[in-house]
Structures are given as structure tokens and as C-alpha cells.
A tleap script that builds the chain and sets N, CA, C and O, in Angstrom:
source leaprc.protein.ff14SB
mol = sequence {
  NMET ASN PRO THR PHE ASN PRO GLU LEU ASP
  LEU THR ILE SER ARG VAL ILE LYS ALA PRO
  ARG ALA ALA VAL TRP ARG ALA TRP THR ASP
  ARG ALA SER PHE GLU GLN TRP TRP VAL PRO
  ALA PRO ALA ARG CYS LYS VAL LEU GLU MET
  ASP LEU ARG PRO GLY GLY ALA PHE VAL THR
  LEU HIE ALA PRO SER GLU TRP LEU LEU SER
  ARG CARG
}
set mol.1.N position { -6.209 6.789 26.128 }
set mol.1.CA position { -7.275 6.426 25.211 }
set mol.1.C position { -7.620 4.960 25.411 }
set mol.1.O position { -6.728 4.112 25.460 }
set mol.2.N position { -8.881 4.661 25.526 }
set mol.2.CA position { -9.352 3.302 25.699 }
set mol.2.C position { -10.143 2.901 24.455 }
set mol.2.O position { -11.323 3.236 24.348 }
set mol.3.N position { -9.513 2.186 23.508 }
set mol.3.CA position { -10.217 1.848 22.268 }
set mol.3.C position { -11.365 0.868 22.528 }
set mol.3.O position { -11.201 -0.119 23.243 }
set mol.4.N position { -12.506 1.150 21.947 }
set mol.4.CA position { -13.660 0.260 22.023 }
set mol.4.C position { -14.190 0.053 20.619 }
set mol.4.O position { -13.959 0.880 19.737 }
set mol.5.N position { -14.891 -1.033 20.408 }
set mol.5.CA position { -15.448 -1.342 19.096 }
set mol.5.C position { -16.689 -0.504 18.845 }
set mol.5.O position { -17.599 -0.473 19.673 }
set mol.6.N position { -16.728 0.175 17.706 }
set mol.6.CA position { -17.887 0.962 17.288 }
set mol.6.C position { -18.361 0.373 15.962 }
set mol.6.O position { -17.696 0.576 14.946 }
set mol.7.N position { -19.479 -0.345 15.930 }
set mol.7.CA position { -19.920 -1.013 14.704 }
set mol.7.C position { -20.209 -0.068 13.535 }
set mol.7.O position { -20.251 -0.501 12.383 }
set mol.8.N position { -20.408 1.217 13.827 }
set mol.8.CA position { -20.649 2.170 12.746 }
set mol.8.C position { -19.352 2.682 12.120 }
set mol.8.O position { -19.371 3.213 11.009 }
set mol.9.N position { -18.219 2.529 12.825 }
set mol.9.CA position { -16.954 3.065 12.340 }
set mol.9.C position { -15.874 2.005 12.124 }
set mol.9.O position { -14.967 2.210 11.317 }
set mol.10.N position { -15.954 0.894 12.822 }
set mol.10.CA position { -14.891 -0.106 12.780 }
set mol.10.C position { -15.192 -1.202 11.770 }
set mol.10.O position { -16.348 -1.527 11.500 }
set mol.11.N position { -14.136 -1.755 11.227 }
set mol.11.CA position { -14.237 -2.805 10.220 }
set mol.11.C position { -13.501 -4.033 10.731 }
set mol.11.O position { -12.344 -3.945 11.143 }
set mol.12.N position { -14.164 -5.162 10.703 }
set mol.12.CA position { -13.541 -6.428 11.061 }
set mol.12.C position { -13.596 -7.335 9.848 }
set mol.12.O position { -14.661 -7.559 9.272 }
set mol.13.N position { -12.443 -7.853 9.466 }
set mol.13.CA position { -12.356 -8.767 8.325 }
set mol.13.C position { -11.791 -10.082 8.835 }
set mol.13.O position { -10.793 -10.096 9.556 }
set mol.14.N position { -12.423 -11.180 8.465 }
set mol.14.CA position { -11.954 -12.488 8.887 }
set mol.14.C position { -11.881 -13.405 7.679 }
set mol.14.O position { -12.838 -13.523 6.914 }
set mol.15.N position { -10.730 -14.054 7.517 }
set mol.15.CA position { -10.542 -14.965 6.398 }
set mol.15.C position { -9.352 -15.861 6.694 }
set mol.15.O position { -8.372 -15.416 7.293 }
set mol.16.N position { -9.428 -17.120 6.280 }
set mol.16.CA position { -8.302 -18.032 6.420 }
set mol.16.C position { -7.481 -17.950 5.138 }
set mol.16.O position { -7.993 -18.192 4.045 }
set mol.17.N position { -6.207 -17.606 5.284 }
set mol.17.CA position { -5.312 -17.453 4.143 }
set mol.17.C position { -4.133 -18.396 4.326 }
set mol.17.O position { -3.475 -18.383 5.366 }
set mol.18.N position { -3.871 -19.208 3.320 }
set mol.18.CA position { -2.768 -20.162 3.407 }
set mol.18.C position { -1.463 -19.445 3.061 }
set mol.18.O position { -0.972 -19.507 1.934 }
set mol.19.N position { -0.927 -18.769 4.062 }
set mol.19.CA position { 0.318 -18.009 3.904 }
set mol.19.C position { 0.885 -17.770 5.301 }
set mol.19.O position { 0.149 -17.814 6.288 }
set mol.20.N position { 2.179 -17.518 5.385 }
set mol.20.CA position { 2.753 -17.201 6.697 }
set mol.20.C position { 2.134 -15.930 7.281 }
set mol.20.O position { 1.867 -14.974 6.553 }
set mol.21.N position { 1.913 -15.923 8.574 }
set mol.21.CA position { 1.303 -14.751 9.227 }
set mol.21.C position { 2.077 -13.474 8.937 }
set mol.21.O position { 1.477 -12.422 8.710 }
set mol.22.N position { 3.396 -13.555 8.942 }
set mol.22.CA position { 4.210 -12.354 8.701 }
set mol.22.C position { 3.945 -11.784 7.309 }
set mol.22.O position { 3.904 -10.566 7.141 }
set mol.23.N position { 3.767 -12.642 6.317 }
set mol.23.CA position { 3.510 -12.173 4.948 }
set mol.23.C position { 2.137 -11.513 4.850 }
set mol.23.O position { 1.985 -10.492 4.180 }
set mol.24.N position { 1.150 -12.086 5.510 }
set mol.24.CA position { -0.199 -11.501 5.495 }
set mol.24.C position { -0.190 -10.154 6.220 }
set mol.24.O position { -0.780 -9.188 5.738 }
set mol.25.N position { 0.471 -10.088 7.369 }
set mol.25.CA position { 0.568 -8.832 8.111 }
set mol.25.C position { 1.220 -7.751 7.254 }
set mol.25.O position { 0.739 -6.619 7.203 }
set mol.26.N position { 2.316 -8.102 6.581 }
set mol.26.CA position { 3.035 -7.151 5.728 }
set mol.26.C position { 2.143 -6.683 4.576 }
set mol.26.O position { 2.160 -5.504 4.222 }
set mol.27.N position { 1.367 -7.594 3.990 }
set mol.27.CA position { 0.477 -7.227 2.880 }
set mol.27.C position { -0.553 -6.188 3.298 }
set mol.27.O position { -0.958 -5.355 2.488 }
set mol.28.N position { -0.980 -6.230 4.556 }
set mol.28.CA position { -1.974 -5.277 5.058 }
set mol.28.C position { -1.371 -4.021 5.658 }
set mol.28.O position { -2.056 -3.002 5.743 }
set mol.29.N position { -0.099 -4.057 6.080 }
set mol.29.CA position { 0.450 -2.936 6.838 }
set mol.29.C position { 1.587 -2.184 6.149 }
set mol.29.O position { 1.962 -1.100 6.596 }
set mol.30.N position { 2.131 -2.727 5.094 }
set mol.30.CA position { 3.193 -2.063 4.339 }
set mol.30.C position { 2.557 -1.373 3.132 }
set mol.30.O position { 1.913 -2.026 2.311 }
set mol.31.N position { 2.735 -0.063 3.023 }
set mol.31.CA position { 2.073 0.709 1.951 }
set mol.31.C position { 2.322 0.120 0.567 }
set mol.31.O position { 1.380 -0.088 -0.199 }
set mol.32.N position { 3.581 -0.147 0.244 }
set mol.32.CA position { 3.917 -0.645 -1.095 }
set mol.32.C position { 3.278 -2.010 -1.352 }
set mol.32.O position { 2.781 -2.266 -2.449 }
set mol.33.N position { 3.289 -2.877 -0.355 }
set mol.33.CA position { 2.667 -4.196 -0.517 }
set mol.33.C position { 1.160 -4.058 -0.698 }
set mol.33.O position { 0.574 -4.702 -1.568 }
set mol.34.N position { 0.538 -3.227 0.116 }
set mol.34.CA position { -0.909 -3.025 0.047 }
set mol.34.C position { -1.325 -2.496 -1.323 }
set mol.34.O position { -2.319 -2.952 -1.889 }
set mol.35.N position { -0.578 -1.549 -1.850 }
set mol.35.CA position { -0.898 -0.960 -3.149 }
set mol.35.C position { -0.864 -1.994 -4.276 }
set mol.35.O position { -1.536 -1.825 -5.293 }
set mol.36.N position { -0.090 -3.055 -4.099 }
set mol.36.CA position { 0.037 -4.079 -5.137 }
set mol.36.C position { -1.199 -4.961 -5.266 }
set mol.36.O position { -1.484 -5.444 -6.362 }
set mol.37.N position { -1.931 -5.184 -4.199 }
set mol.37.CA position { -3.018 -6.160 -4.261 }
set mol.37.C position { -4.408 -5.608 -3.943 }
set mol.37.O position { -5.389 -6.320 -4.158 }
set mol.38.N position { -4.537 -4.417 -3.460 }
set mol.38.CA position { -5.824 -3.920 -2.964 }
set mol.38.C position { -6.892 -3.792 -4.053 }
set mol.38.O position { -8.058 -4.073 -3.776 }
set mol.39.N position { -6.556 -3.391 -5.249 }
set mol.39.CA position { -7.535 -3.261 -6.331 }
set mol.39.C position { -7.116 -4.153 -7.501 }
set mol.39.O position { -5.926 -4.396 -7.701 }
set mol.40.N position { -8.093 -4.643 -8.275 }
set mol.40.CA position { -7.745 -5.506 -9.413 }
set mol.40.C position { -7.126 -4.704 -10.559 }
set mol.40.O position { -7.469 -3.542 -10.781 }
set mol.41.N position { -6.215 -5.343 -11.275 }
set mol.41.CA position { -5.615 -4.722 -12.459 }
set mol.41.C position { -6.703 -4.524 -13.506 }
set mol.41.O position { -7.639 -5.322 -13.559 }
set mol.42.N position { -6.618 -3.525 -14.315 }
set mol.42.CA position { -5.505 -2.609 -14.516 }
set mol.42.C position { -5.562 -1.371 -13.623 }
set mol.42.O position { -4.719 -0.482 -13.750 }
set mol.43.N position { -6.544 -1.300 -12.719 }
set mol.43.CA position { -6.621 -0.138 -11.824 }
set mol.43.C position { -5.411 -0.132 -10.892 }
set mol.43.O position { -4.740 -1.149 -10.715 }
set mol.44.N position { -5.150 1.021 -10.308 }
set mol.44.CA position { -4.027 1.174 -9.381 }
set mol.44.C position { -4.546 1.746 -8.067 }
set mol.44.O position { -5.610 2.363 -8.010 }
set mol.45.N position { -3.773 1.528 -7.027 }
set mol.45.CA position { -4.096 2.046 -5.704 }
set mol.45.C position { -2.905 2.836 -5.197 }
set mol.45.O position { -1.760 2.428 -5.390 }
set mol.46.N position { -3.160 3.947 -4.560 }
set mol.46.CA position { -2.140 4.750 -3.906 }
set mol.46.C position { -2.587 4.967 -2.466 }
set mol.46.O position { -3.675 5.491 -2.226 }
set mol.47.N position { -1.755 4.568 -1.506 }
set mol.47.CA position { -2.069 4.792 -0.090 }
set mol.47.C position { -1.675 6.225 0.244 }
set mol.47.O position { -0.507 6.600 0.138 }
set mol.48.N position { -2.650 7.013 0.642 }
set mol.48.CA position { -2.396 8.403 1.003 }
set mol.48.C position { -2.108 8.534 2.492 }
set mol.48.O position { -1.304 9.371 2.904 }
set mol.49.N position { -2.759 7.714 3.289 }
set mol.49.CA position { -2.540 7.750 4.732 }
set mol.49.C position { -2.782 6.359 5.293 }
set mol.49.O position { -3.780 5.718 4.962 }
set mol.50.N position { -1.864 5.886 6.149 }
set mol.50.CA position { -1.993 4.573 6.777 }
set mol.50.C position { -1.467 4.685 8.206 }
set mol.50.O position { -0.280 4.488 8.467 }
set mol.51.N position { -2.368 5.001 9.109 }
set mol.51.CA position { -2.041 5.099 10.531 }
set mol.51.C position { -2.741 3.930 11.216 }
set mol.51.O position { -3.957 3.956 11.408 }
set mol.52.N position { -1.977 2.911 11.581 }
set mol.52.CA position { -2.541 1.661 12.067 }
set mol.52.C position { -2.885 1.666 13.556 }
set mol.52.O position { -3.346 0.655 14.085 }
set mol.53.N position { -2.671 2.763 14.218 }
set mol.53.CA position { -3.002 2.847 15.638 }
set mol.53.C position { -4.516 2.941 15.827 }
set mol.53.O position { -5.218 3.405 14.928 }
set mol.54.N position { -5.035 2.504 16.991 }
set mol.54.CA position { -6.463 2.684 17.266 }
set mol.54.C position { -6.842 4.149 17.091 }
set mol.54.O position { -6.185 5.038 17.633 }
set mol.55.N position { -7.890 4.391 16.343 }
set mol.55.CA position { -8.325 5.752 16.066 }
set mol.55.C position { -7.587 6.386 14.899 }
set mol.55.O position { -7.868 7.533 14.549 }
set mol.56.N position { -6.647 5.667 14.285 }
set mol.56.CA position { -5.871 6.189 13.160 }
set mol.56.C position { -6.703 6.263 11.889 }
set mol.56.O position { -7.889 5.934 11.883 }
set mol.57.N position { -6.068 6.696 10.829 }
set mol.57.CA position { -6.758 6.883 9.549 }
set mol.57.C position { -6.188 5.952 8.487 }
set mol.57.O position { -5.025 5.553 8.542 }
set mol.58.N position { -7.031 5.619 7.525 }
set mol.58.CA position { -6.634 4.795 6.395 }
set mol.58.C position { -7.306 5.394 5.162 }
set mol.58.O position { -8.528 5.338 5.028 }
set mol.59.N position { -6.498 5.971 4.257 }
set mol.59.CA position { -7.042 6.649 3.082 }
set mol.59.C position { -6.309 6.143 1.846 }
set mol.59.O position { -5.079 6.135 1.802 }
set mol.60.N position { -7.077 5.721 0.842 }
set mol.60.CA position { -6.483 5.261 -0.417 }
set mol.60.C position { -7.128 5.986 -1.586 }
set mol.60.O position { -8.243 6.496 -1.484 }
set mol.61.N position { -6.412 6.020 -2.685 }
set mol.61.CA position { -6.918 6.553 -3.947 }
set mol.61.C position { -6.916 5.402 -4.940 }
set mol.61.O position { -5.898 4.734 -5.122 }
set mol.62.N position { -8.056 5.172 -5.581 }
set mol.62.CA position { -8.171 4.122 -6.602 }
set mol.62.C position { -8.426 4.821 -7.926 }
set mol.62.O position { -9.267 5.715 -8.010 }
set mol.63.N position { -7.700 4.413 -8.958 }
set mol.63.CA position { -7.865 5.063 -10.257 }
set mol.63.C position { -7.350 4.156 -11.360 }
set mol.63.O position { -6.590 3.224 -11.100 }
set mol.64.N position { -7.765 4.429 -12.598 }
set mol.64.CA position { -7.168 3.711 -13.722 }
set mol.64.C position { -5.655 3.922 -13.713 }
set mol.64.O position { -5.185 5.002 -13.355 }
set mol.65.N position { -4.908 2.928 -14.095 }
set mol.65.CA position { -3.448 2.976 -13.977 }
set mol.65.C position { -2.842 4.185 -14.681 }
set mol.65.O position { -1.932 4.810 -14.137 }
set mol.66.N position { -3.315 4.528 -15.859 }
set mol.66.CA position { -2.701 5.656 -16.589 }
set mol.66.C position { -2.969 6.989 -15.897 }
set mol.66.O position { -2.131 7.888 -15.962 }
set mol.67.N position { -4.099 7.134 -15.246 }
set mol.67.CA position { -4.412 8.375 -14.543 }
set mol.67.C position { -3.535 8.538 -13.310 }
set mol.67.O position { -2.960 9.604 -13.091 }
set mol.68.N position { -3.432 7.491 -12.506 }
set mol.68.CA position { -2.664 7.580 -11.271 }
set mol.68.C position { -1.166 7.717 -11.555 }
set mol.68.O position { -0.477 8.480 -10.878 }
set mol.69.N position { -0.668 7.003 -12.527 }
set mol.69.CA position { 0.759 7.078 -12.853 }
set mol.69.C position { 1.167 8.441 -13.366 }
set mol.69.O position { 2.294 8.877 -13.132 }
set mol.70.N position { 0.267 9.124 -14.063 }
set mol.70.CA position { 0.613 10.422 -14.637 }
set mol.70.C position { 0.599 11.534 -13.591 }
set mol.70.O position { 1.013 12.654 -13.890 }
set mol.71.N position { 0.138 11.259 -12.383 }
set mol.71.CA position { 0.019 12.284 -11.343 }
set mol.71.C position { 0.924 12.032 -10.153 }
set mol.71.O position { 0.678 12.598 -9.088 }
set mol.72.N position { 1.945 11.223 -10.274 }
set mol.72.CA position { 2.863 10.952 -9.163 }
set mol.72.C position { 3.904 12.017 -9.060 }
set mol.72.O position { 4.764 11.957 -8.181 }
savepdb mol mol.pdb
quit
């Protein structure tokens, strides 16, 4: 497989963050870490699928905290 950029399907995010690279990488690639910061409180996030390989999938569920917590 030869991954190429497809502007209709690919997402590029650029931002300078004053934090160690390892911490930023973990925040984006570790399910539990990602769920903590992806949506503002009091809403909650649940990562359903996180395949970080080229062509992989990324699926999240966003919901009010009481709704998501009652369905775990």
C-alpha cells in the first residue's frame, strides 16, 4: 500500500503546543487519554475505533456524560 494525501478524506492539524512531544503524541494516540480531552465537559467521549495506520479508522461517540456512563 502506498499512502497518498487525499484532501477529501485526510485531515491535517497543525498547532504549536508547549508540552513534551511524547505527552502530545500520547494524548492523540492513547484511547483513555484522548477520551479525557477531546470534548468539553460535561460531555463525554468514547473511542470506538482507533486504528492509526494509513487507511485506518477513527470512530468516536460524543454524548452527555450521564447518557454515555449509563451505557458502558
